[in-house]
C-alpha positions as CSV (number, residue, x, y, z in Angstrom):
1,M,-52.6,259.4,120.4
2,L,-50.4,257.6,118.0
3,A,-50.7,259.6,114.4
4,P,-48.5,259.8,111.4
5,R,-45.9,262.8,112.1
6,V,-46.2,264.9,109.7
7,L,-44.0,268.1,108.0
8,V,-45.9,271.1,109.3
9,T,-49.2,270.3,110.7
10,S,-51.0,267.3,112.1
11,A,-52.4,265.1,110.1
12,I,-55.1,264.1,112.5
13,G,-55.4,267.8,113.4
14,V,-58.6,268.2,111.2
15,A,-59.6,271.5,112.5
16,L,-56.8,272.7,109.6
17,V,-59.3,271.3,107.0
18,V,-62.7,271.9,108.9
19,S,-64.9,270.6,107.6
20,W,-66.3,271.0,103.8
21,A,-69.5,270.6,104.5
22,G,-69.9,274.2,103.5
23,T,-67.9,277.0,102.8
24,P,-64.5,276.6,104.4
25,R,-64.1,279.0,107.4
26,A,-60.6,278.0,109.0
27,T,-58.9,281.2,109.0
28,F,-54.8,281.4,108.8
29,A,-52.5,284.0,109.8
30,Q,-50.3,285.6,107.2
31,R,-48.1,287.8,106.1
32,P,-49.5,290.4,103.7
33,D,-47.0,289.5,101.0
34,S,-46.8,285.7,101.6
35,V,-48.3,283.4,99.2
36,P,-52.5,282.9,100.4
37,S,-53.6,280.1,102.3
38,P,-54.3,276.4,99.8
39,M,-57.8,277.0,101.6
40,T,-58.7,279.6,98.9
41,L,-58.5,276.9,96.0
42,L,-61.5,275.1,97.4
43,R,-63.3,278.9,97.0
44,R,-65.9,278.2,93.5
45,S,-68.6,279.9,92.3
46,P,-72.0,277.9,92.2
47,S,-72.2,276.8,88.7
48,E,-68.3,274.9,89.4
49,P,-68.6,271.6,89.9
50,S,-66.4,270.3,92.9
51,W,-63.8,268.9,91.0
52,A,-62.8,272.3,89.5
53,A,-61.0,272.7,93.0
54,T,-59.1,269.5,92.0
55,L,-57.8,270.9,89.0
56,R,-56.8,274.2,90.5
57,F,-54.8,272.2,93.4
58,R,-53.2,270.4,90.6
59,D,-52.0,273.8,88.3
60,A,-51.2,275.3,92.0
61,E,-48.6,272.4,93.0
62,S,-45.5,274.3,92.1
63,R,-46.4,277.3,93.9
64,Y,-47.3,275.5,97.1
65,R,-45.2,272.4,97.1
66,T,-42.1,273.9,98.7
67,N,-43.7,276.8,100.6
68,A,-42.7,276.3,103.8
69,Q,-45.8,277.7,105.6
70,W,-48.5,276.0,103.4
71,R,-46.6,273.0,102.1
72,S,-48.5,270.4,104.7
73,A,-51.7,272.3,104.4
74,Y,-51.3,271.9,100.6
75,C,-50.8,268.1,100.2
76,Q,-53.7,267.5,103.0
77,L,-56.2,269.5,100.7
78,R,-54.6,268.3,97.4
79,A,-55.4,264.6,99.1
80,Q,-59.0,265.2,100.1
81,S,-59.6,266.8,96.7
82,E,-58.4,263.9,94.5
83,V,-61.3,262.0,95.5
84,W,-63.8,264.3,93.6
85,L,-62.0,262.9,90.1
86,G,-62.1,259.2,91.8
87,D,-58.0,259.1,92.1
88,Q,-57.6,256.8,95.0
89,A,-54.3,256.3,94.4
90,A,-53.4,259.8,93.7
91,A,-54.9,261.0,96.7
92,L,-52.9,258.3,98.9
93,R,-49.5,259.3,97.1
94,E,-50.6,263.1,97.9
95,I,-50.8,262.7,101.8
96,G,-48.0,260.6,101.4
97,R,-46.0,263.3,101.0
98,C,-47.1,265.3,104.3
99,W,-47.0,262.2,106.4
100,G,-44.0,261.2,108.1
101,D,-43.5,258.2,110.4
102,W,-45.7,257.4,113.1
103,G,-43.0,257.6,115.2
104,V,-43.0,254.0,117.1
105,G,-41.1,250.6,116.8
106,P,-41.6,247.4,115.0
107,Y,-44.9,245.6,116.1
108,T,-44.6,242.0,116.8
109,I,-48.1,239.9,116.1
110,P,-49.2,238.0,119.9
111,P,-49.3,234.5,119.3
112,G,-52.8,233.1,118.9
113,T,-53.8,236.2,117.1
114,C,-56.5,235.7,114.4
115,A,-58.5,238.1,111.9
116,A,-62.3,238.2,112.5
117,D,-64.9,239.9,110.4
118,A,-65.0,243.7,111.4
119,V,-68.9,244.3,110.1
120,S,-69.8,241.0,112.6
121,L,-67.9,242.2,115.6
122,I,-69.1,245.5,115.0
123,A,-73.0,244.5,114.5
124,S,-72.5,242.3,117.6
125,A,-71.7,245.4,119.6
126,A,-74.3,247.4,118.4
127,D,-77.1,245.0,119.2
128,T,-76.5,246.2,123.3
129,A,-75.9,250.1,121.9
130,R,-77.3,253.0,121.1
131,I,-74.4,255.2,119.3
132,V,-72.0,253.6,116.8
133,M,-69.3,255.6,115.4
134,V,-66.9,255.0,112.4
135,N,-64.4,257.3,111.4
136,E,-62.9,257.6,108.2
137,R,-59.6,259.7,106.6
138,H,-61.1,261.8,104.7
139,H,-58.5,261.4,101.8
140,V,-59.3,257.7,101.5
141,T,-63.0,257.0,99.5
142,S,-62.9,253.2,100.5
143,D,-62.9,254.0,104.7
144,R,-66.6,254.6,103.8
145,L,-67.6,251.1,103.1
146,L,-67.5,250.5,106.0
147,T,-70.2,252.6,107.1
148,L,-72.4,251.4,103.8
149,E,-72.2,248.1,104.6
150,L,-73.3,248.8,108.3
151,L,-76.4,250.5,107.4
152,P,-78.9,248.0,106.2
153,I,-77.8,245.4,109.6
154,L,-78.2,248.1,112.2
155,W,-81.8,249.2,110.2
156,Q,-82.6,245.7,111.5
157,K,-81.1,246.4,114.6
158,G,-83.9,249.4,115.3
159,Y,-81.2,252.1,114.1
160,R,-83.2,255.4,112.5
161,Y,-80.8,258.0,112.6
162,F,-77.5,258.4,110.7
163,A,-75.6,261.4,111.2
164,A,-72.3,262.8,109.2
165,E,-70.1,265.6,110.2
166,A,-69.7,265.9,106.2
167,F,-73.6,267.2,106.1
168,D,-74.1,270.7,105.4
169,S,-77.0,271.7,107.9
170,G,-78.1,274.3,105.0
171,D,-79.2,271.3,103.1
172,S,-83.2,271.6,104.1
173,S,-84.2,269.0,101.9
174,I,-81.6,266.4,102.9
175,N,-84.6,264.0,104.2
176,T,-87.1,264.3,101.2
177,R,-84.7,264.0,98.3
178,P,-83.4,260.4,97.6
179,Y,-79.8,261.4,96.8
180,A,-77.0,263.7,98.0
181,A,-77.1,266.9,95.6
182,S,-74.0,268.2,94.5
183,G,-72.4,271.7,96.0
184,V,-75.2,271.0,99.1
185,T,-75.4,267.7,100.9
186,G,-72.0,268.6,101.6
187,G,-68.4,268.9,100.2
188,Y,-66.6,265.4,101.2
189,V,-70.5,264.0,100.4
190,D,-69.9,264.7,96.8
191,E,-68.4,261.8,95.6
192,P,-69.9,258.8,94.5
193,V,-69.2,256.4,97.5
194,F,-70.6,259.1,99.9
195,G,-73.6,259.7,97.6
196,E,-74.4,256.2,97.7
197,I,-74.2,256.2,101.4
198,V,-76.7,259.0,101.2
199,R,-78.8,256.8,98.6
200,E,-78.8,253.9,100.9
201,A,-79.7,255.5,104.0
202,R,-82.8,257.1,102.4
203,R,-83.8,254.2,100.7
204,L,-83.7,252.4,104.4
205,G,-86.0,255.1,106.0
206,Y,-83.1,256.6,108.1
207,T,-83.2,260.0,109.0
208,L,-80.4,261.7,108.1
209,V,-79.0,264.6,110.8
210,A,-76.2,266.8,110.3
211,Y,-73.9,267.9,113.3
212,E,-71.3,270.0,112.1
213,M,-69.9,272.9,114.3
214,E,-72.0,276.1,112.9
215,R,-71.2,279.6,112.6
216,G,-72.2,281.3,116.0
217,Q,-71.2,277.9,117.8
218,D,-67.3,279.0,117.9
219,A,-67.1,282.0,120.1
220,P,-64.7,281.4,122.7
221,A,-66.4,280.5,125.7
222,D,-65.2,278.5,128.9
223,G,-61.3,278.5,128.3
224,L,-61.7,276.0,125.2
225,N,-59.7,276.2,122.4
226,S,-61.0,275.9,118.9
227,Q,-60.8,272.2,118.7
228,Q,-62.6,271.6,121.7
229,L,-65.1,274.3,120.7
230,R,-65.9,272.2,117.5
231,D,-66.1,269.0,119.5
232,R,-68.3,270.4,121.7
233,A,-70.8,272.0,119.3
234,Q,-70.4,268.8,117.7
235,A,-72.0,266.5,120.4
236,R,-74.3,269.4,121.3
237,N,-75.7,269.3,117.7
238,L,-76.1,265.6,118.1
239,N,-77.8,265.5,121.4
240,D,-79.8,268.0,120.4
241,R,-81.4,266.6,116.8
242,V,-81.3,263.2,117.7
243,F,-81.7,262.3,121.6
244,R,-83.6,265.3,122.9
245,A,-86.2,264.8,120.0
246,D,-86.2,260.9,120.6
247,P,-85.0,259.7,124.0
248,A,-85.0,256.1,122.9
249,A,-83.4,257.0,119.3
250,K,-80.1,254.6,118.1
251,V,-77.7,256.8,115.7
252,L,-74.7,255.2,113.7
253,V,-72.5,258.3,113.6
254,H,-69.8,258.6,110.5
255,A,-67.2,261.0,111.4
256,G,-63.2,262.1,110.8
257,Y,-60.3,261.0,112.1
258,A,-60.0,261.4,116.0
259,H,-63.4,263.0,117.1
260,I,-64.7,259.4,118.2
261,K,-61.6,258.9,120.4
262,E,-63.4,257.7,123.8
263,H,-61.6,259.7,125.9
264,A,-59.9,263.6,126.1
265,D,-56.3,263.1,126.6
266,S,-53.6,266.2,126.3
267,T,-53.8,266.8,122.2
268,W,-57.3,266.1,121.6
269,S,-61.3,266.7,123.4
270,P,-63.0,264.7,120.8
271,M,-66.6,264.9,120.4
272,A,-67.5,261.1,121.4
273,A,-66.6,262.2,125.1
274,Y,-68.4,265.1,125.2
275,L,-71.3,263.2,123.9
276,R,-71.2,261.0,126.4
277,E,-71.3,263.5,128.9
278,L,-74.1,265.0,127.6
279,T,-76.3,261.5,127.3
280,G,-75.0,259.1,129.6
281,I,-74.7,257.0,126.7
282,D,-71.4,255.0,126.0
283,P,-71.1,254.6,122.2
284,V,-69.3,251.8,120.5
285,T,-66.0,253.7,118.8
286,V,-64.6,252.2,115.6
287,D,-61.2,253.3,113.9
288,Q,-60.5,252.4,110.8
289,T,-57.6,255.5,110.3
290,M,-54.9,254.0,111.5
291,L,-54.1,250.7,110.1
292,G,-54.9,251.3,106.2
293,E,-53.1,251.2,103.4
294,M,-51.0,254.0,102.3
295,G,-49.3,255.2,99.1
296,D,-46.2,253.9,100.3
297,P,-46.3,251.1,102.0
298,A,-43.2,251.4,104.2
299,K,-45.3,254.2,105.7
300,E,-48.0,252.2,106.9
301,H,-48.7,251.6,110.5
302,P,-46.2,249.0,111.7
303,A,-49.0,247.1,113.0
304,Y,-50.4,247.2,110.1
305,R,-47.7,246.0,108.1
306,A,-47.2,242.9,110.5
307,A,-50.7,242.1,110.1
308,Q,-50.3,242.1,106.1
309,S,-47.0,239.6,106.3
310,A,-49.1,237.7,108.8
311,G,-51.7,237.1,105.8
312,L,-54.5,238.6,108.3
313,V,-55.5,241.4,106.0
314,G,-57.7,240.0,103.3
315,K,-60.2,241.8,100.9
316,S,-62.7,242.4,103.5
317,P,-62.1,244.7,106.5
318,V,-61.1,242.6,109.6
319,I,-60.5,243.2,113.4
320,L,-57.8,241.4,115.1
321,V,-58.7,239.4,118.1
322,D,-56.8,236.8,120.5
323,R,-57.5,233.1,121.1
324,G,-60.7,233.9,123.3
325,G,-62.0,236.0,120.5
326,R,-61.4,239.3,122.5
327,P,-60.9,242.6,120.1
328,I,-56.9,243.6,120.1
329,S,-55.8,247.2,119.8
330,P,-52.8,247.6,118.0
331,T,-52.3,251.2,118.3
332,A,-54.1,252.1,121.6
333,F,-56.0,254.7,119.8
334,D,-58.6,254.9,122.4
335,T,-61.2,253.2,120.5
336,D,-63.5,250.0,121.3
337,L,-62.5,248.7,117.7
338,E,-59.6,248.9,115.3
339,V,-60.3,248.1,111.9
340,L,-57.7,246.9,109.5
341,T,-59.1,247.6,106.1
342,P,-57.6,246.1,102.5
343,R,-55.3,247.6,100.4
344,T,-56.8,248.3,97.0
345,T,-56.6,246.4,93.8
346,Y,-56.7,248.1,90.5
347,V,-58.1,247.6,87.1
348,R,-57.5,249.9,84.4
349,G,-56.7,252.9,87.1
350,R,-59.8,252.2,89.2
351,P,-60.6,250.5,92.1
352,L,-62.1,247.2,92.7
353,W,-63.8,248.3,95.4
354,M,-66.0,250.5,93.4
355,A,-68.0,247.4,92.3
356,L,-69.2,248.3,96.4
357,G,-69.7,244.5,96.6
358,T,-73.1,243.9,94.2
359,R,-74.2,247.1,93.8
360,R,-72.1,247.6,90.0
361,R,-70.5,245.9,87.7
362,A,-67.2,247.5,85.4
363,V,-68.5,248.7,82.1
364,A,-66.0,249.7,79.3
365,V,-67.4,253.2,77.8
366,S,-66.4,254.7,74.4
367,V,-65.3,258.0,74.9
368,P,-63.7,258.6,71.1
369,E,-63.6,262.5,72.4
370,C,-61.4,262.3,75.4
371,A,-58.4,260.4,72.6
372,A,-56.9,264.0,72.6
373,R,-57.7,266.1,75.3
374,Q,-58.4,265.4,79.0
375,C,-62.2,264.1,80.1
376,I,-64.1,264.2,83.4
377,I,-67.1,261.7,82.9
378,E,-70.0,261.2,85.3
379,A,-73.1,258.8,85.5
380,R,-76.4,259.3,87.1
381,L,-79.1,257.0,87.5
382,A,-81.6,258.6,84.8
383,S,-84.4,259.0,87.4
384,D,-82.2,261.2,89.4
385,G,-82.0,265.0,89.2
386,E,-79.0,267.0,87.3
387,D,-78.0,268.0,90.8
388,A,-77.5,264.5,92.4
389,V,-74.2,263.3,93.1
390,P,-73.1,261.0,90.5
391,I,-73.1,256.9,91.4
392,D,-69.7,257.3,89.6
393,R,-67.3,259.8,88.1
394,T,-63.7,259.7,86.8
395,E,-61.2,261.2,84.3
396,A,-60.5,259.9,80.8
397,R,-57.4,260.7,78.8
398,T,-57.7,258.0,76.3
399,S,-60.9,256.6,73.9
400,S,-62.5,254.2,76.5
401,V,-62.8,254.3,80.6
402,T,-64.2,251.8,83.1
403,L,-67.3,253.0,84.9
404,Y,-68.8,251.2,87.9
405,L,-72.5,251.4,87.3
406,P,-75.4,249.4,88.8
407,P,-76.8,246.5,86.5
408,D,-80.0,246.3,84.8
409,Q,-80.7,250.3,85.9
410,R,-81.2,253.0,82.8
411,V,-78.3,255.4,83.5
412,K,-77.3,259.2,82.2
413,I,-73.9,259.2,81.1
414,R,-72.1,263.0,80.7
415,V,-68.7,263.5,78.7
416,M,-67.3,267.0,79.9
417,S,-64.2,268.9,79.0
418,T,-62.3,270.1,82.2
419,T,-63.7,273.6,81.6
420,N,-67.2,272.2,82.6
421,E,-68.6,271.9,78.8
422,V,-70.6,269.1,78.2
423,L,-69.2,267.3,75.3
424,R,-71.6,264.4,74.9
425,D,-74.5,263.3,76.9
426,V,-75.3,259.1,76.5
427,D,-78.7,257.9,78.1
428,A,-78.0,254.0,78.5
429,N,-79.7,250.7,79.4
430,L,-76.9,248.0,81.0
431,Q,-79.9,245.4,80.5
432,R,-80.1,246.3,77.1
433,G,-76.4,246.8,76.0
434,Q,-76.2,250.0,74.7
435,I,-72.9,250.0,76.2
436,R,-70.3,247.7,75.7
437,G,-70.2,245.1,77.9
438,S,-69.1,244.4,82.0
439,D,-64.9,244.3,82.1
440,P,-64.1,240.5,81.8
441,R,-61.4,240.7,84.2
442,L,-63.9,240.9,87.2
């Protein structure tokens, strides 16, 4: 398996992070007098928002950045936490601190290679499949856009279950609320794009399925290591909660990193392979963790940089195909399809993909109270509860901030201090022009 070389731990070895669907469960051996695991920074009281951990990670930088034991774990967790405050650039920059080179030489684009629309190819493959698996890098919010786009397409093809590694099985209301709940549905879910995935899946009528390993499923057995135990438990949960309940089911699975690899090798025993053994169903596996942007383009996979130079990567996800239209696997990651995702374009510090196609528009919001202090800004639909994952969340250090909001809907905007004090609430209707208009550059 090709993966970026890291300083201490493997970036693909997400057993380090386990899952933020609930309380972090990973444990680490350490000396009594050593610096504690950076996982401790994730712990928060029930009254704290998710982004409180982001601020703790930032404040702890000097403590962990030069610590040989924890610096790699810290930069991975720090990168993943930055998405809670909508800072994609910071997340990419942070992960670059612990990811080295890919350990491979230059890549040459084969003659006749073309770029095909990724969504169309996946949709075509889904016609004869019953399981479609898409993965993500947990620190890259834009990796969730592909799943968001696939949801309505696969619904039309008879897919009725949406399963996510990120979901917490303790959320008993996940299939009754129209939205994801902060601090309940899952840690990775507590950001606007994943929140929109949940909203769209519920709107369409999908049954949402949590399948992450739970306490009691991690007891050593059959000589399996912790990674194998986790992936086997994930596969068993998917089988029990989807296919045992509905033998004819079709399911879209959103996972992390190498869990969707087709076969076991010397470094990983993947959930997808375990699930095939249990069900006899061959999944369509779609990787987007290898051929995507990084904070430093020089650290991007050589095949991704070659495709960029050849003009094959545009504004939407693509898959490289040969003259005959057959998909090419530049990294041999052991999935059916390898997606190349676009680099991010920023306007006023916000990524343009936050428009979510045509679902949102950029709106300049006046926040004079933030001119002399750092603020956290959240927007929710007026019809949502206070517990809803916001439709947008960002930071402000000036008197104006750009939010991505749905047109013609009433929204609630909350301005908060970094200690979670509510500074101001705004109930606004975009249609009535109660917020200063959309960004003219879009």
